[in-house]
Structures are given as C-alpha cells and as structure tokens.
C-alpha positions in Angstrom: 157.6 97.5 108.6 155.8 94.4 107.1 152.0 95.0 106.6 151.4 92.0 108.9 153.4 93.6 111.7 151.6 96.9 111.2 148.1 95.2 111.3 149.3 93.5 114.5 150.3 96.6 116.5 148.4 97.1 119.8 145.7 99.7 119.4 143.2 101.3 121.6 139.3 101.0 121.2 139.4 104.0 118.6 142.1 102.1 116.5 144.9 104.4 117.5 148.3 102.6 117.8 149.6 102.3 121.3 153.2 103.5 121.7 153.3 105.1 118.4 156.5 106.9 119.2 158.3 103.5 119.5 157.4 102.4 115.9 156.7 105.4 113.8 160.2 105.4 112.2 159.6 101.9 110.8 156.3 102.8 109.2 156.1 103.0 105.3 154.6 106.2 103.6 151.6 103.8 102.7 151.0 102.8 106.3 151.4 106.3 107.5 148.5 107.3 105.0 146.4 104.4 106.6 146.6 105.8 110.1 143.7 107.3 112.0 143.7 111.1 111.9 145.2 111.4 115.4 148.0 109.0 114.7 148.7 110.6 111.3 148.9 113.9 113.1 151.3 112.5 115.8 153.5 111.0 113.2 153.9 114.4 111.4 154.7 116.0 114.8 157.4 113.4 115.5 158.8 113.9 112.1 158.9 117.6 112.5 160.5 117.3 115.9 163.3 115.1 114.4 164.0 117.7 111.6 164.2 120.5 114.4 166.6 118.4 116.3 168.7 117.6 113.2 168.9 121.4 112.4 169.7 122.2 116.0 172.4 119.6 115.9 173.9 120.9 112.6 173.8 124.5 113.8 175.3 123.9 117.3 177.2 120.7 117.3 178.7 120.3 113.9 180.8 123.5 114.1 182.7 121.8 116.8 183.9 119.1 114.3 184.5 121.6 111.4 187.0 123.6 113.3 190.5 123.4 111.8 193.2 121.7 114.0 196.1 123.7 115.1 199.4 122.6 113.6 201.7 122.6 116.6 204.6 121.3 114.6 205.3 124.6 113.2 206.0 127.3 115.9 205.4 130.2 113.4 201.6 129.4 113.4 
C-alpha cells in the first residue's frame, strides 16, 4: 500500500484503523511497524489465523488432490 493511502485510512479518535481486517494484507512491514499497539496486535492475530487456516487446508484438503487416480484402462489393477 502506498504511504499516502496508508495515511488516509479512516481511523478512530485513538488513531486505530477502522476496518483493519479489510486492508491488513496490503500493509508493508514498515507500515505495520507504525501501527498503534492495538492495531499491531490485531494484525499479528490476523496473520496467525491465516497461517492456521493454511495449515488446516494443507492437512485436510490437499490430500484429496494428491490421491492417485485409478487406471481403469487396465482391468488387472
């Protein structure tokens, strides 16, 4: 996200970004470091949740795609 866009994000009276969950993926590491303590913690939680969802997907969904297909053209299989 461009710094001008980051600076123009709607914020509450404490300076926390409104709707942070909608934009956190677009933030640079430098912008994340400039967040308020509350926003920084929320971004860390969002990132952790994504890692958990990715691990869950790989554990439970990917095996479905990795299964060998049956070769029905050879009746001895």
